[in-house]
Structures are given as C-alpha cells and as structure tokens.
Backbone as CSV, one residue per row, in Angstrom:
resi,resn,N_x,N_y,N_z,CA_x,CA_y,CA_z,C_x,C_y,C_z
1,MET,-76.129,22.701,-79.710,-76.026,21.382,-80.329,-77.416,20.785,-80.498
2,SER,-77.730,20.287,-81.693,-79.046,19.711,-81.948,-79.145,18.326,-81.350
3,ILE,-80.383,17.885,-81.095,-80.641,16.590,-80.487,-81.351,15.726,-81.500
4,SER,-80.773,14.609,-81.878,-81.367,13.722,-82.878,-82.404,12.825,-82.249
5,ALA,-83.190,12.160,-83.108,-84.210,11.234,-82.610,-83.566,10.064,-81.897
6,GLU,-82.375,9.624,-82.367,-81.705,8.499,-81.729,-81.080,8.904,-80.398
7,GLN,-80.751,10.187,-80.226,-80.149,10.665,-79.001,-81.007,11.819,-78.464
8,PRO,-82.072,11.481,-77.721,-83.038,12.499,-77.299,-82.516,13.446,-76.224
9,PHE,-81.395,13.110,-75.595,-80.878,13.956,-74.532,-79.465,14.406,-74.864
10,GLN,-79.182,15.658,-74.536,-77.825,16.147,-74.670,-76.960,15.530,-73.571
11,PRO,-75.665,15.308,-73.842,-74.767,14.837,-72.779,-74.758,15.830,-71.622
12,ILE,-74.724,15.324,-70.412,-74.742,16.185,-69.237,-73.359,16.809,-69.040
13,ASP,-73.347,18.118,-68.905,-72.113,18.834,-68.616,-72.080,19.118,-67.121
14,PHE,-71.330,18.307,-66.389,-71.324,18.423,-64.938,-70.532,19.636,-64.441
15,LYS,-69.868,20.340,-65.348,-69.090,21.506,-64.942,-69.923,22.787,-64.946
16,THR,-71.139,22.706,-65.488,-72.014,23.875,-65.509,-73.101,23.735,-64.455
17,ARG,-73.770,24.826,-64.185,-74.827,24.839,-63.178,-76.053,24.090,-63.673
18,PHE,-76.682,23.343,-62.782,-77.904,22.619,-63.100,-79.102,23.488,-62.698
19,PRO,-79.767,24.155,-63.617,-80.922,24.980,-63.223,-82.015,24.163,-62.529
20,ALA,-82.188,22.905,-62.948,-83.247,22.080,-62.352,-83.002,21.854,-60.869
21,LEU,-81.728,21.834,-60.452,-81.435,21.601,-59.046,-81.873,22.776,-58.186
22,ASP,-81.938,23.976,-58.777,-82.476,25.120,-58.030,-83.943,24.886,-57.696
23,GLY,-84.649,24.252,-58.625,-86.046,23.900,-58.356,-86.150,22.876,-57.248
24,VAL,-85.223,21.927,-57.208,-85.215,20.927,-56.130,-84.957,21.605,-54.788
25,ARG,-84.022,22.551,-54.769,-83.751,23.288,-53.530,-84.995,24.057,-53.075
26,ALA,-85.673,24.683,-54.034,-86.874,25.449,-53.700,-87.953,24.530,-53.146
27,LEU,-88.110,23.348,-53.751,-89.100,22.388,-53.270,-88.768,21.929,-51.857
28,ALA,-87.503,21.596,-51.607,-87.093,21.149,-50.277,-87.304,22.250,-49.244
29,GLY,-86.916,23.483,-49.592,-87.113,24.598,-48.673,-88.577,24.864,-48.392
30,SER,-89.411,24.743,-49.414,-90.850,24.962,-49.245,-91.457,23.904,-48.339
31,MET,-90.977,22.659,-48.448,-91.486,21.586,-47.600,-91.153,21.831,-46.137
32,VAL,-89.919,22.251,-45.869,-89.524,22.529,-44.486,-90.303,23.731,-43.940
33,PHE,-90.464,24.756,-44.781,-91.245,25.930,-44.371,-92.685,25.530,-44.048
34,ALA,-93.266,24.692,-44.895,-94.654,24.259,-44.681,-94.791,23.459,-43.391
35,LEU,-93.740,22.698,-43.035,-93.779,21.931,-41.795,-93.929,22.845,-40.590
36,HIS,-93.199,23.950,-40.604,-93.202,24.844,-39.445,-94.303,25.901,-39.503
37,PHE,-94.770,26.223,-40.698,-95.782,27.262,-40.845,-96.907,26.774,-41.753
38,GLY,-97.376,25.546,-41.505,-98.381,24.924,-42.360,-99.747,25.568,-42.231
39,ALA,-100.654,25.156,-43.130,-102.007,25.711,-43.151,-102.854,25.107,-42.047
40,GLY,-104.042,25.655,-41.884,-104.988,25.120,-40.928,-105.574,23.811,-41.390
41,SER,-106.461,23.235,-40.590,-106.968,21.904,-40.902,-108.464,21.897,-41.201
42,HIS,-109.065,23.067,-41.385,-110.507,23.130,-41.657,-110.747,23.127,-43.164
43,GLY,-111.727,22.319,-43.566,-112.060,22.243,-44.988,-111.290,21.128,-45.672
44,GLY,-111.882,20.548,-46.698,-111.286,19.400,-47.365,-109.917,19.672,-47.938
45,LEU,-109.777,20.777,-48.685,-108.500,21.076,-49.314,-107.436,21.406,-48.275
46,LEU,-107.807,22.191,-47.258,-106.844,22.558,-46.228,-106.386,21.345,-45.420
47,LYS,-107.279,20.378,-45.244,-106.877,19.162,-44.540,-105.800,18.423,-45.323
48,LEU,-105.958,18.402,-46.646,-104.952,17.761,-47.489,-103.637,18.522,-47.412
49,VAL,-103.709,19.850,-47.482,-102.505,20.675,-47.390,-101.825,20.481,-46.041
50,LYS,-102.642,20.416,-44.973,-102.086,20.209,-43.642,-101.408,18.855,-43.531
51,ALA,-102.053,17.819,-44.078,-101.475,16.474,-44.032,-100.126,16.433,-44.738
52,ILE,-100.049,17.109,-45.878,-98.787,17.139,-46.632,-97.743,17.982,-45.892
53,SER,-98.174,19.110,-45.319,-97.225,19.986,-44.639,-96.603,19.317,-43.417
54,LEU,-97.367,18.435,-42.748,-96.821,17.740,-41.594,-95.727,16.751,-41.986
55,ARG,-95.645,16.430,-43.264,-94.570,15.595,-43.760,-93.462,16.434,-44.392
56,GLY,-93.478,17.719,-44.096,-92.480,18.606,-44.686,-91.063,18.307,-44.245
57,GLY,-90.909,17.528,-43.170,-89.573,17.132,-42.750,-88.837,16.353,-43.814
58,MET,-89.603,15.775,-44.755,-88.960,15.081,-45.877,-88.138,16.043,-46.725
59,GLY,-88.422,17.337,-46.595,-87.623,18.317,-47.320,-86.161,18.272,-46.901
60,VAL,-85.904,17.950,-45.616,-84.520,17.809,-45.158,-83.864,16.618,-45.843
61,ASP,-84.619,15.520,-45.983,-84.088,14.359,-46.703,-83.765,14.729,-48.148
62,LEU,-84.626,15.552,-48.727,-84.385,15.980,-50.104,-83.107,16.822,-50.193
63,PHE,-82.900,17.679,-49.199,-81.656,18.437,-49.141,-80.455,17.499,-49.029
64,PHE,-80.584,16.457,-48.213,-79.491,15.504,-48.057,-79.195,14.771,-49.365
65,VAL,-80.259,14.357,-50.065,-80.062,13.680,-51.355,-79.331,14.601,-52.320
66,LEU,-79.770,15.854,-52.373,-79.135,16.830,-53.263,-77.673,17.043,-52.873
67,SER,-77.411,17.128,-51.575,-76.042,17.326,-51.113,-75.168,16.124,-51.471
68,GLY,-75.686,14.913,-51.243,-74.930,13.720,-51.600,-74.662,13.637,-53.090
69,PHE,-75.644,14.068,-53.878,-75.499,14.077,-55.345,-74.375,15.015,-55.776
70,LEU,-74.400,16.231,-55.279,-73.418,17.234,-55.696,-72.017,16.901,-55.179
71,ILE,-71.935,16.517,-53.906,-70.630,16.254,-53.308,-69.960,15.041,-53.943
72,THR,-70.731,13.973,-54.140,-70.151,12.771,-54.728,-69.713,13.031,-56.165
73,GLY,-70.505,13.818,-56.893,-70.111,14.172,-58.245,-68.791,14.917,-58.274
74,ILE,-68.634,15.860,-57.358,-67.377,16.617,-57.277,-66.220,15.690,-56.931
75,LEU,-66.436,14.805,-55.969,-65.372,13.892,-55.545,-64.967,12.951,-56.677
76,TRP,-65.954,12.428,-57.394,-65.650,11.503,-58.487,-64.897,12.209,-59.615
77,ASP,-65.324,13.411,-59.939,-64.716,14.142,-61.053,-63.305,14.627,-60.739
78,THR,-62.968,14.731,-59.456,-61.662,15.292,-59.076,-60.773,14.279,-58.369
79,GLN,-61.118,12.990,-58.418,-60.359,11.998,-57.652,-58.908,11.866,-58.104
80,SER,-58.611,12.263,-59.342,-57.229,12.201,-59.821,-56.448,13.476,-59.518
81,ASP,-57.105,14.443,-58.901,-56.453,15.711,-58.552,-55.406,15.457,-57.463
82,SER,-54.216,15.985,-57.658,-53.147,15.788,-56.673,-53.455,16.484,-55.349
83,HIS,-54.355,17.465,-55.381,-54.760,18.169,-54.158,-56.226,17.848,-53.828
84,TYR,-56.594,16.602,-54.033,-57.975,16.129,-53.888,-58.598,16.546,-52.556
85,PHE,-57.964,16.196,-51.459,-58.532,16.469,-50.139,-58.457,17.956,-49.805
86,ALA,-57.314,18.580,-50.078,-57.135,19.982,-49.710,-58.149,20.875,-50.419
87,ARG,-58.359,20.645,-51.699,-59.289,21.487,-52.445,-60.739,21.215,-52.045
88,PHE,-61.060,19.952,-51.811,-62.437,19.641,-51.414,-62.766,20.304,-50.077
89,PHE,-61.939,20.062,-49.073,-62.226,20.629,-47.753,-62.109,22.140,-47.753
90,GLY,-61.215,22.673,-48.581,-61.103,24.121,-48.674,-62.372,24.756,-49.213
91,ARG,-62.922,24.159,-50.276,-64.156,24.695,-50.870,-65.340,24.544,-49.930
92,ARG,-65.417,23.392,-49.251,-66.529,23.202,-48.300,-66.433,24.216,-47.172
93,SER,-65.216,24.480,-46.711,-65.034,25.429,-45.606,-65.483,26.824,-46.005
94,ILE,-65.142,27.233,-47.219,-65.525,28.563,-47.682,-67.038,28.703,-47.771
95,ARG,-67.731,27.621,-48.131,-69.179,27.685,-48.326,-69.954,27.611,-47.013
96,ILE,-69.442,26.870,-46.038,-70.225,26.569,-44.839,-69.722,27.311,-43.605
97,PHE,-68.430,27.346,-43.393,-67.904,27.891,-42.151,-68.317,29.336,-41.870
98,PRO,-68.226,30.264,-42.851,-68.517,31.667,-42.522,-69.906,31.875,-41.911
99,VAL,-70.938,31.326,-42.529,-72.299,31.529,-42.016,-72.489,30.815,-40.686
100,PHE,-71.980,29.585,-40.589,-72.153,28.801,-39.367,-71.502,29.490,-38.174
101,TYR,-70.229,29.871,-38.334,-69.534,30.488,-37.209,-69.992,31.922,-36.974
102,ALA,-70.508,32.565,-38.003,-71.078,33.900,-37.800,-72.307,33.817,-36.900
103,ALA,-73.138,32.789,-37.120,-74.328,32.609,-36.286,-73.935,32.368,-34.830
104,LEU,-72.946,31.505,-34.614,-72.480,31.280,-33.248,-71.840,32.544,-32.672
105,GLY,-71.130,33.280,-33.534,-70.495,34.517,-33.080,-71.504,35.556,-32.628
106,VAL,-72.619,35.648,-33.336,-73.670,36.597,-32.942,-74.211,36.245,-31.566
107,LEU,-74.417,34.958,-31.316,-74.913,34.530,-30.003,-73.904,34.845,-28.903
108,LEU,-72.628,34.656,-29.193,-71.604,34.995,-28.208,-71.547,36.500,-27.969
109,PHE,-71.690,37.265,-29.034,-71.670,38.727,-28.909,-72.837,39.218,-28.051
110,LEU,-74.000,38.559,-28.198,-75.192,38.981,-27.459,-75.233,38.439,-26.029
111,THR,-74.324,37.531,-25.703,-74.344,36.909,-24.374,-74.259,37.914,-23.225
112,PRO,-73.389,38.922,-23.283,-73.355,39.889,-22.161,-74.665,40.661,-21.994
113,PHE,-75.418,40.824,-23.065,-76.667,41.583,-22.999,-77.836,40.722,-22.515
114,PHE,-77.876,39.471,-22.994,-78.999,38.595,-22.647,-78.645,37.515,-21.637
115,LYS,-77.387,37.488,-21.210,-76.941,36.511,-20.208,-77.279,35.078,-20.627
116,TYR,-76.860,34.722,-21.812,-77.092,33.358,-22.280,-76.344,32.371,-21.390
117,GLN,-77.017,31.293,-21.074,-76.470,30.313,-20.138,-75.782,29.174,-20.910
118,TRP,-74.568,29.457,-21.325,-73.784,28.442,-22.019,-73.338,27.367,-21.029
119,ARG,-73.224,26.151,-21.517,-72.763,25.035,-20.702,-71.652,24.278,-21.442
120,PRO,-70.873,23.471,-20.740,-69.769,22.752,-21.403,-70.222,21.940,-22.619
121,GLY,-71.420,21.386,-22.572,-71.921,20.591,-23.690,-72.061,21.378,-24.980
122,HIS,-72.223,22.700,-24.857,-72.353,23.538,-26.057,-71.042,23.641,-26.842
123,LEU,-69.937,23.249,-26.229,-68.657,23.277,-26.940,-68.632,22.279,-28.101
124,ALA,-69.593,21.363,-28.133,-69.644,20.382,-29.226,-70.059,21.030,-30.540
125,PHE,-70.795,22.124,-30.473,-71.330,22.724,-31.704,-70.257,23.280,-32.631
126,PRO,-69.249,24.008,-32.147,-68.229,24.516,-33.082,-67.464,23.413,-33.798
127,PHE,-67.517,22.186,-33.265,-66.798,21.068,-33.879,-67.749,20.149,-34.656
128,TYR,-68.946,20.620,-34.911,-69.938,19.904,-35.723,-70.315,18.533,-35.158
129,VAL,-70.325,18.413,-33.854,-70.846,17.200,-33.214,-71.942,17.565,-32.221
130,GLY,-72.543,18.722,-32.427,-73.614,19.163,-31.542,-74.818,18.240,-31.576
131,ASN,-75.047,17.561,-32.714,-76.177,16.646,-32.786,-75.996,15.469,-31.835
132,PHE,-74.762,14.982,-31.674,-74.507,13.906,-30.725,-74.651,14.416,-29.287
133,ALA,-74.195,15.638,-29.033,-74.328,16.213,-27.701,-75.793,16.370,-27.322
134,MET,-76.625,16.814,-28.276,-78.049,16.978,-27.997,-78.748,15.635,-27.793
135,ALA,-78.245,14.585,-28.466,-78.829,13.266,-28.268,-78.587,12.771,-26.847
136,VAL,-77.408,13.062,-26.313,-77.086,12.674,-24.944,-77.814,13.556,-23.938
137,ASP,-77.861,14.851,-24.216,-78.523,15.809,-23.322,-79.415,16.731,-24.159
138,PRO,-80.698,16.376,-24.317,-81.596,17.164,-25.165,-81.750,18.619,-24.739
139,THR,-81.451,18.949,-23.476,-81.605,20.334,-23.027,-80.592,21.264,-23.693
140,LEU,-79.556,20.700,-24.318,-78.561,21.540,-24.999,-79.126,22.191,-26.249
141,ARG,-80.283,21.738,-26.699,-80.885,22.321,-27.896,-81.307,23.760,-27.662
142,ASP,-81.508,24.150,-26.420,-81.965,25.502,-26.085,-80.861,26.282,-25.385
143,LEU,-80.764,27.547,-25.749,-79.821,28.459,-25.126,-80.638,29.527,-24.405
144,HIS,-80.780,29.343,-23.105,-81.682,30.193,-22.330,-81.022,31.515,-21.941
145,SER,-81.861,32.548,-21.915,-81.433,33.864,-21.442,-81.873,34.030,-19.993
146,ALA,-80.925,34.360,-19.127,-81.235,34.494,-17.698,-82.036,35.750,-17.398
147,THR,-81.945,36.774,-18.261,-82.609,38.046,-17.987,-83.754,38.369,-18.943
148,HIS,-83.729,37.801,-20.146,-84.761,38.085,-21.143,-85.239,36.761,-21.759
149,PRO,-86.171,36.083,-21.099,-86.625,34.765,-21.587,-87.074,34.784,-23.044
150,ALA,-87.657,35.897,-23.480,-88.124,35.975,-24.862,-86.969,35.968,-25.854
151,ALA,-85.764,36.281,-25.386,-84.589,36.318,-26.262,-83.845,34.979,-26.297
152,SER,-84.383,33.981,-25.598,-83.748,32.663,-25.620,-83.669,32.140,-27.054
153,ALA,-82.599,31.436,-27.349,-82.356,30.937,-28.706,-82.379,29.417,-28.720
154,THR,-82.540,28.863,-29.903,-82.489,27.415,-30.070,-81.334,27.061,-30.997
155,LEU,-80.692,25.944,-30.711,-79.576,25.463,-31.518,-79.939,24.197,-32.288
156,ILE,-81.186,23.778,-32.195,-81.599,22.509,-32.776,-81.386,22.464,-34.284
157,HIS,-81.541,23.618,-34.942,-81.450,23.621,-36.401,-80.039,23.349,-36.913
158,PHE,-79.039,23.369,-36.021,-77.675,23.078,-36.453,-77.440,21.591,-36.694
159,TRP,-78.399,20.755,-36.310,-78.181,19.309,-36.420,-77.922,18.874,-37.861
160,SER,-78.651,19.473,-38.819,-78.488,19.040,-40.210,-77.106,19.414,-40.752
161,LEU,-76.588,20.573,-40.343,-75.228,20.943,-40.744,-74.209,19.986,-40.142
162,CYS,-74.466,19.568,-38.900,-73.568,18.602,-38.264,-73.551,17.296,-39.046
163,VAL,-74.738,16.824,-39.444,-74.830,15.579,-40.204,-74.058,15.703,-41.518
164,GLU,-74.249,16.806,-42.218,-73.569,16.981,-43.504,-72.055,17.070,-43.326
165,GLU,-71.597,17.808,-42.338,-70.158,17.944,-42.134,-69.528,16.604,-41.763
166,GLN,-70.232,15.806,-40.967,-69.714,14.476,-40.620,-69.625,13.595,-41.865
167,PHE,-70.612,13.706,-42.755,-70.585,12.959,-44.011,-69.428,13.431,-44.886
168,TYR,-69.223,14.748,-44.947,-68.136,15.305,-45.744,-66.764,14.847,-45.229
169,PHE,-66.698,14.575,-43.948,-65.428,14.173,-43.355,-65.070,12.735,-43.729
170,VAL,-66.084,11.867,-43.868,-65.855,10.438,-44.101,-65.913,10.066,-45.578
171,TRP,-66.909,10.587,-46.312,-67.181,10.109,-47.669,-66.054,10.394,-48.668
172,PRO,-65.370,11.521,-48.612,-64.248,11.736,-49.541,-63.182,10.646,-49.435
173,LEU,-62.938,10.160,-48.226,-61.962,9.095,-48.040,-62.445,7.801,-48.674
174,VAL,-63.745,7.512,-48.557,-64.308,6.301,-49.157,-64.168,6.350,-50.677
175,VAL,-64.548,7.470,-51.282,-64.468,7.608,-52.743,-63.024,7.492,-53.208
176,TRP,-62.107,8.105,-52.484,-60.696,8.084,-52.864,-60.102,6.685,-52.747
177,MET,-60.526,5.912,-51.734,-59.982,4.572,-51.511,-60.587,3.546,-52.472
178,VAL,-61.895,3.626,-52.717,-62.572,2.618,-53.534,-62.322,2.868,-55.018
179,ARG,-62.535,4.108,-55.475,-62.247,4.572,-56.836,-63.147,3.976,-57.913
180,ASP,-63.441,2.720,-57.893,-64.273,2.106,-58.926,-65.720,2.567,-58.778
181,ARG,-66.329,3.037,-59.882,-67.674,3.615,-59.827,-68.714,2.621,-59.309
182,LEU,-68.720,1.409,-59.846,-69.720,0.425,-59.429,-69.507,-0.015,-57.985
183,ARG,-68.269,-0.122,-57.578,-68.001,-0.511,-56.183,-68.443,0.581,-55.217
184,ILE,-68.280,1.833,-55.608,-68.759,2.922,-54.744,-70.284,2.874,-54.656
185,ILE,-70.950,2.609,-55.783,-72.410,2.506,-55.779,-72.858,1.387,-54.848
186,TRP,-72.207,0.221,-54.936,-72.581,-0.891,-54.065,-72.271,-0.598,-52.602
187,THR,-71.188,0.110,-52.353,-70.864,0.513,-50.981,-71.934,1.437,-50.417
188,ALA,-72.358,2.407,-51.241,-73.401,3.337,-50.818,-74.721,2.594,-50.575
189,ALA,-75.042,1.641,-51.452,-76.277,0.879,-51.294,-76.243,0.048,-50.018
190,LEU,-75.114,-0.584,-49.736,-74.986,-1.398,-48.526,-75.112,-0.542,-47.271
191,LEU,-74.455,0.609,-47.264,-74.541,1.504,-46.107,-75.960,2.052,-45.935
192,SER,-76.683,2.247,-47.029,-78.076,2.694,-46.942,-78.928,1.635,-46.264
193,ILE,-78.683,0.371,-46.589,-79.408,-0.724,-45.946,-79.068,-0.785,-44.454
194,VAL,-77.802,-0.526,-44.133,-77.389,-0.485,-42.732,-78.153,0.603,-41.981
195,ALA,-78.301,1.784,-42.596,-79.037,2.885,-41.962,-80.486,2.487,-41.698
196,LEU,-81.107,1.843,-42.677,-82.481,1.378,-42.497,-82.546,0.357,-41.370
197,GLY,-81.595,-0.566,-41.335,-81.571,-1.568,-40.265,-81.407,-0.934,-38.893
198,LEU,-80.558,0.086,-38.803,-80.373,0.778,-37.523,-81.671,1.430,-37.054
199,ARG,-82.415,2.004,-37.977,-83.694,2.628,-37.600,-84.688,1.583,-37.108
200,ILE,-84.727,0.444,-37.778,-85.643,-0.625,-37.363,-85.283,-1.112,-35.965
201,VAL,-83.996,-1.345,-35.727,-83.541,-1.802,-34.408,-83.881,-0.765,-33.346
202,PHE,-83.682,0.503,-33.662,-83.950,1.563,-32.690,-85.429,1.629,-32.343
203,VAL,-86.290,1.514,-33.344,-87.741,1.562,-33.105,-88.184,0.387,-32.243
204,VAL,-87.587,-0.772,-32.481,-87.986,-1.976,-31.745,-87.529,-1.945,-30.297
205,HIS,-86.341,-1.398,-30.055,-85.725,-1.539,-28.735,-85.725,-0.274,-27.885
206,PHE,-86.087,0.869,-28.446,-86.022,2.098,-27.670,-87.373,2.803,-27.642
207,ALA,-87.541,3.655,-26.632,-88.812,4.355,-26.433,-88.984,5.458,-27.477
208,PRO,-90.245,5.734,-27.857,-90.508,6.787,-28.856,-89.948,8.148,-28.476
209,LYS,-89.818,8.420,-27.185,-89.324,9.738,-26.769,-87.893,9.983,-27.243
210,ASN,-87.175,8.912,-27.578,-85.791,9.056,-28.033,-85.664,9.172,-29.547
211,TYR,-86.786,9.024,-30.255,-86.717,8.989,-31.712,-86.117,10.261,-32.297
212,GLU,-86.593,11.411,-31.841,-86.193,12.658,-32.487,-84.706,12.930,-32.329
213,MET,-84.218,12.936,-31.087,-82.845,13.354,-30.849,-81.821,12.337,-31.337
214,TRP,-82.198,11.063,-31.373,-81.262,10.051,-31.837,-81.506,9.679,-33.292
215,MET,-82.664,9.110,-33.579,-82.909,8.567,-34.914,-83.068,9.655,-35.963
216,GLN,-83.559,10.815,-35.587,-83.794,11.877,-36.547,-82.567,12.741,-36.808
217,HIS,-81.624,12.751,-35.882,-80.583,13.777,-35.950,-79.152,13.260,-36.022
218,LEU,-78.947,11.953,-36.099,-77.590,11.414,-36.125,-77.269,10.795,-37.478
219,LEU,-76.040,10.978,-37.935,-75.621,10.518,-39.254,-75.852,9.027,-39.493
220,PRO,-75.532,8.127,-38.560,-75.739,6.702,-38.853,-77.171,6.360,-39.243
221,PHE,-78.143,7.095,-38.708,-79.547,6.836,-39.029,-80.010,7.585,-40.280
222,ARG,-79.293,8.638,-40.655,-79.742,9.498,-41.756,-78.850,9.431,-42.993
223,MET,-77.813,8.607,-42.963,-76.845,8.622,-44.060,-77.410,8.089,-45.361
224,ASP,-78.529,7.340,-45.319,-79.043,6.764,-46.570,-79.501,7.833,-47.551
225,ALA,-80.044,8.944,-47.054,-80.469,10.012,-47.965,-79.266,10.589,-48.702
226,LEU,-78.188,10.848,-47.996,-76.971,11.360,-48.621,-76.399,10.338,-49.609
227,LEU,-76.477,9.066,-49.246,-75.916,8.016,-50.092,-76.762,7.757,-51.329
228,ILE,-78.066,7.950,-51.225,-78.921,7.838,-52.412,-78.534,8.914,-53.423
229,GLY,-78.253,10.109,-52.928,-77.764,11.161,-53.824,-76.445,10.770,-54.463
230,ALA,-75.576,10.106,-53.688,-74.297,9.652,-54.234,-74.518,8.629,-55.343
231,ILE,-75.448,7.706,-55.132,-75.751,6.684,-56.144,-76.263,7.342,-57.422
232,LEU,-77.126,8.335,-57.277,-77.657,9.035,-58.451,-76.546,9.733,-59.227
233,ALA,-75.634,10.374,-58.506,-74.537,11.085,-59.171,-73.671,10.131,-59.989
234,LEU,-73.374,8.980,-59.437,-72.517,8.023,-60.135,-73.274,7.284,-61.230
235,THR,-74.570,7.107,-61.050,-75.380,6.472,-62.094,-75.412,7.344,-63.346
236,LEU,-75.546,8.659,-63.152,-75.584,9.576,-64.290,-74.220,9.765,-64.939
237,ARG,-73.197,9.222,-64.330,-71.866,9.259,-64.929,-71.508,7.901,-65.548
238,GLY,-72.498,7.026,-65.671,-72.277,5.708,-66.235,-72.670,5.620,-67.701
239,PRO,-72.531,4.446,-68.294,-72.783,4.286,-69.731,-74.259,4.287,-70.113
240,ARG,-75.169,4.106,-69.157,-76.592,4.018,-69.471,-77.333,5.276,-69.017
241,VAL,-76.673,6.401,-69.127,-77.226,7.642,-68.617,-78.539,8.021,-69.299
242,GLU,-78.655,7.771,-70.631,-79.887,8.143,-71.332,-81.086,7.365,-70.817
243,LEU,-80.877,6.111,-70.477,-81.967,5.302,-69.920,-82.474,5.906,-68.619
244,TRP,-81.544,6.327,-67.783,-81.935,6.928,-66.508,-82.577,8.292,-66.716
245,GLN,-82.126,9.034,-67.699,-82.757,10.324,-67.973,-84.208,10.143,-68.421
246,ARG,-84.450,9.126,-69.236,-85.833,8.858,-69.658,-86.713,8.486,-68.470
247,ALA,-86.127,7.789,-67.515,-86.912,7.303,-66.373,-87.179,8.381,-65.329
248,CYS,-86.430,9.502,-65.396,-86.544,10.530,-64.349,-87.973,11.051,-64.209
249,LYS,-88.627,11.288,-65.334,-89.989,11.830,-65.278,-90.910,10.909,-64.507
250,TRP,-90.797,9.608,-64.755,-91.701,8.663,-64.108,-91.337,8.474,-62.644
251,PHE,-90.058,8.573,-62.324,-89.665,8.545,-60.917,-90.268,9.737,-60.172
252,PHE,-90.232,10.897,-60.811,-90.766,12.099,-60.178,-92.277,11.984,-59.970
253,ILE,-92.990,11.542,-60.999,-94.451,11.428,-60.896,-94.845,10.402,-59.847
254,SER,-94.225,9.226,-59.896,-94.570,8.182,-58.936,-94.161,8.580,-57.521
255,GLY,-92.991,9.244,-57.379,-92.550,9.685,-56.062,-93.491,10.713,-55.456
256,THR,-93.970,11.643,-56.286,-94.932,12.647,-55.807,-96.234,11.991,-55.366
257,ALA,-96.701,11.007,-56.133,-97.937,10.299,-55.777,-97.770,9.533,-54.465
258,ILE,-96.613,8.906,-54.293,-96.352,8.172,-53.045,-96.302,9.117,-51.861
259,LEU,-95.659,10.283,-52.046,-95.580,11.275,-50.970,-96.970,11.714,-50.530
260,ILE,-97.829,12.018,-51.489,-99.186,12.444,-51.156,-99.945,11.323,-50.457
261,ALA,-99.766,10.088,-50.943,-100.464,8.953,-50.339,-100.016,8.735,-48.894
262,ILE,-98.705,8.820,-48.656,-98.185,8.655,-47.292,-98.723,9.755,-46.386
263,SER,-98.746,10.980,-46.902,-99.201,12.119,-46.107,-100.662,11.970,-45.708
264,VAL,-101.479,11.455,-46.605,-102.922,11.370,-46.365,-103.295,10.133,-45.549
265,LEU,-102.646,9.004,-45.830,-103.084,7.753,-45.261,-102.411,7.393,-43.935
266,SER,-101.209,7.896,-43.695,-100.517,7.542,-42.468,-100.762,8.566,-41.379
267,PRO,-100.586,8.178,-40.106,-100.779,9.149,-39.008,-99.799,10.289,-39.128
268,ALA,-100.263,11.480,-38.818,-99.412,12.679,-38.912,-98.476,12.722,-37.711
269,LEU,-97.189,12.734,-37.979,-96.176,12.797,-36.933,-95.335,14.043,-37.137
270,ASP,-95.466,14.976,-36.259,-94.674,16.196,-36.359,-93.432,16.024,-35.503
271,LEU,-92.289,15.737,-36.169,-91.067,15.457,-35.438,-90.084,16.623,-35.471
272,ALA,-90.551,17.785,-35.853,-89.634,18.912,-35.938,-89.401,19.523,-34.577
C-alpha cells in the first residue's frame, strides 16, 4: 500500500510482528549484559562506556515497558473474546512456564550431586513470589552447595519473572473491568504516580541497604515501567496515532540524550 503526503504512516497492523521491537529487545539485553560485563574505566572513551554500562539496569525497565506494551495490546484487542482470561493465561503459561520450571527442575535434579541446601523459603519461587521472599530474607537469593561451593547457584535473576507474572495476574482483570481506553490510560498513569510515590517514601524512611531487595525487586515499586508500556499500547490504538508516530523519533533522540547525561553526571550505582 502506498503512503500519501497527507498520510505519511501506514496504519499499524497489531496482528503482525513488529520488527522494530526486536531491536528494542536487543537494546535492553545489551544494556543488562553491559551492566554485568561492562568495560574498564581507563581512558576517556572507556570511562564514558563504563558510566553508561553501570546504568545498564535500565535495560530491565525497558523490558518491562515492552512487556506492558505487548500484553496490554493483546488484552485490549481480545477483551470481547468469550475466553478472554483462559486464552490469555494459557498463552502466557506456554511462553513462560516451560523455561522457568525447567531451570528449577535442573537445580532439583542436581541437588543429590551438589547437596544444594534448599530451605522452606525457596518454596516461594515456583509460585512466582520469590521476590517477596528474598525481600524478607535476602539469603534466599543464593542456593549453596554443601559439597561443591563453586557449584552454588543464585536465584536472584528470577525476580523480574516474578514481577511480570504478578502483573499478568492483576492487569488483565483491570483491563476487563474498566474497558474504556482513556480510563485505562488514566488508571495506568495514576498507578505509575503511586509507584513513584512509594519509591520516594521508601528512600526517605528506610536504610539504603534495603533498596535493592525491596525497591528494586517488588512489583509495587516497579509497576510504572509496565504501565508506561500499557499507556503506549493504548495511545497507538487511539485516533491520534499519526501524531504519536511522528513524535517517536524525537522521543527516542531526547531519551537517549537524557540516558547518557544521567549516566555521566550522576553517581554510578551498581544495584545488580
């Protein structure tokens, strides 16, 4: 289909794959990788790369935004489906459960060989509330081997899956109950402000040592990233979609400039 001067963008077909989103996934993955395996700090250019890599945790936020965008779009497009909940949860289960439970299964299989020291608190992980368990008892993040210390495993990386699954459990009900596009957008915006307020209260009233396990890893503090993705999904399904498409380039350029500025000018905090 040709694109006229009056209509510079083709209508978005939400039923097809978005190639650009693969680039977003690659960017988010690269940021997280850079956080854990960043460059050295010697030399002007490497110092800049190091400063940016220490902010690679923002890649997780980018993943959350992307997840909120895709999930909310699916929920909005299928809200009239008579099997709305069953199909949504069925598809999510097929995509997430096999890999997640396979990883836990491998650890259980290796337990007789490495004598992994499981504790009752670890039972929270199969139910996707391991992030809350780790907030209460941070030692649950590690699975120690009694006979081979080098084979000890970490469970900390499951926190992001826990956050997403908790969001998937609540947000479909919100979309189904509210139904109106603008009201869902305002609901998401209000909840995002609540998340920001919770972080401010936590910083003011709690010690920095609690920041990572509580503020970094629990849904109430992190839901704004997922909800921003939800707002974007519903905005692109509105009547002013072309206006937002025109603005995307400038949002990307300004956002990249802000990211670099924050990385260079603010103190480096490695919270991974």
